C-alpha positions as CSV (number, residue, x, y, z in Angstrom):
1,M,0.0,0.0,0.0
2,R,1.5,3.3,-1.1
3,I,0.7,6.5,0.6
4,R,1.3,9.8,-1.2
5,S,2.9,11.5,1.7
6,R,5.8,9.0,1.7
7,A,8.0,11.7,0.1
8,M,7.6,13.9,3.2
9,T,8.8,11.1,5.5
10,V,11.8,10.5,3.3
11,A,12.6,14.2,3.2
12,A,12.3,14.6,7.0
13,A,14.6,11.5,7.5
14,A,17.1,13.0,5.1
15,A,17.1,16.3,6.9
16,L,17.8,14.5,10.2
17,A,20.5,12.4,8.7
18,A,22.3,15.4,7.4
19,G,22.6,16.7,10.9
20,G,20.3,19.6,10.5
21,L,18.4,19.0,13.7
22,T,16.9,22.3,14.5
23,A,13.5,23.4,15.9
24,A,12.2,23.6,12.3
25,T,13.3,20.1,11.2
26,S,12.3,18.7,14.6
27,T,8.8,20.0,13.8
28,S,8.9,18.5,10.3
29,A,10.1,15.2,11.7
30,V,7.1,15.1,14.1
31,A,4.6,16.2,11.5
32,A,5.7,13.7,8.8
33,P,4.3,10.6,10.6
34,A,1.0,12.4,11.1
35,A,0.9,13.2,7.4
36,A,1.7,9.6,6.5
37,L,-1.3,8.5,8.5
38,S,-3.7,10.8,6.6
39,C,-4.7,8.1,4.2
40,Y,-6.0,5.8,6.9
41,G,-7.0,8.8,9.0
42,S,-9.5,9.7,6.3
43,A,-11.0,6.2,6.2
44,K,-14.8,5.8,6.1
45,S,-16.9,3.0,7.5
46,Y,-18.6,0.7,5.0
47,N,-21.3,-1.9,5.2
48,T,-22.5,-3.8,2.1
49,G,-25.6,-5.3,3.7
50,T,-26.9,-8.1,1.4
51,T,-25.8,-6.4,-1.8
52,Y,-22.1,-7.5,-1.6
53,A,-21.2,-4.0,-3.0
54,W,-20.1,-0.6,-1.7
55,P,-21.3,2.0,-2.2
56,T,-24.7,0.4,-2.6
57,A,-27.3,1.0,-5.3
58,T,-26.0,3.0,-8.2
59,A,-23.7,5.2,-6.2
60,W,-20.0,5.7,-6.9
61,A,-17.1,6.6,-4.6
62,T,-14.4,9.0,-6.0
63,T,-10.7,8.6,-5.1
64,T,-9.0,11.5,-3.4
65,S,-5.4,12.7,-3.0
66,N,-5.4,11.2,0.5
67,C,-4.3,7.8,-0.8
68,A,-2.7,6.5,-3.9
69,D,-4.5,3.1,-3.5
70,I,-8.0,2.0,-2.6
71,N,-7.5,0.4,0.8
72,V,-10.0,-1.9,2.7
73,K,-9.9,-3.0,6.3
74,P,-12.7,-5.6,6.6
75,S,-14.1,-6.8,10.0
76,R,-13.7,-10.4,8.7
77,T,-11.6,-12.0,5.9
78,V,-13.1,-11.3,2.5
79,R,-12.3,-11.3,-1.2
80,V,-12.8,-7.9,-2.8
81,S,-12.6,-6.5,-6.3
82,A,-12.4,-2.8,-7.3
83,C,-14.4,-1.7,-10.3
84,L,-13.1,1.6,-11.9
85,L,-14.9,3.9,-14.3
86,K,-12.8,5.1,-17.2
87,S,-14.0,8.6,-17.6
88,S,-13.0,9.0,-21.3
89,T,-15.1,6.0,-22.4
90,N,-17.5,5.4,-19.5
91,E,-16.2,1.8,-19.5
92,V,-16.1,-0.1,-16.2
93,T,-13.2,-2.4,-15.5
94,C,-13.1,-4.6,-12.5
95,N,-9.8,-6.1,-11.3
96,S,-9.3,-9.6,-10.0
97,Y,-10.6,-10.5,-6.5
98,R,-8.0,-10.0,-3.7
99,T,-8.2,-11.7,-0.3
100,I,-7.9,-9.2,2.6
101,S,-7.6,-10.7,6.1
102,A,-9.8,-9.6,8.9
103,N,-8.9,-6.4,10.7
104,T,-5.9,-5.7,8.5
105,W,-5.5,-3.1,5.7
106,G,-5.2,-4.5,2.2
107,T,-5.4,-3.0,-1.2
108,A,-8.4,-3.4,-3.5
109,A,-6.6,-1.4,-6.3
110,T,-3.2,0.2,-6.5
111,T,-2.0,3.4,-8.0
112,V,-5.4,4.8,-8.8
113,L,-5.6,8.4,-10.2
114,D,-7.3,11.1,-8.1
115,G,-10.9,11.7,-9.1
116,T,-11.5,8.1,-10.4
117,K,-15.0,6.9,-9.7
118,F,-15.2,3.3,-8.4
119,Y,-17.2,0.8,-6.4
120,L,-16.1,-2.4,-4.5
121,L,-17.5,-5.9,-5.0
122,F,-17.2,-8.4,-2.1
123,D,-17.7,-12.2,-2.1
124,N,-19.9,-12.0,1.0
125,P,-21.6,-9.3,3.0
126,S,-18.9,-7.2,4.6
127,S,-18.3,-4.2,6.9
128,G,-15.2,-2.4,8.0
129,Q,-13.3,0.7,6.8
130,V,-12.3,1.9,3.3
131,A,-9.6,4.6,2.6
132,Y,-9.1,6.1,-0.8
């Protein structure tokens, strides 16, 4: 799972390694881990009910700049597939099902562009958290 703010963490580590430990870099070093958590920190609860899909009905979720991937943390082990809408052709493409273990973060889709509409399909009713 790749988080966009990884570059900030690397930059903060490089500043500390270079010996530039000042009040300003100390603040950056403390702020970097918080920024790295922003992907999961922006997670939303989901519940498929009996539809086996999220969001339900004809709704779409839209990826944000918070995460580079579509991440799922189910309350029980599930298989999930991400279906993405290609805006230029209105074509929906679903990736292969991926197994994600209970109470752990896993990726339903990797390296997804910001602003991409998507929905998730599960092999069973599911609930948990999703970050995108």
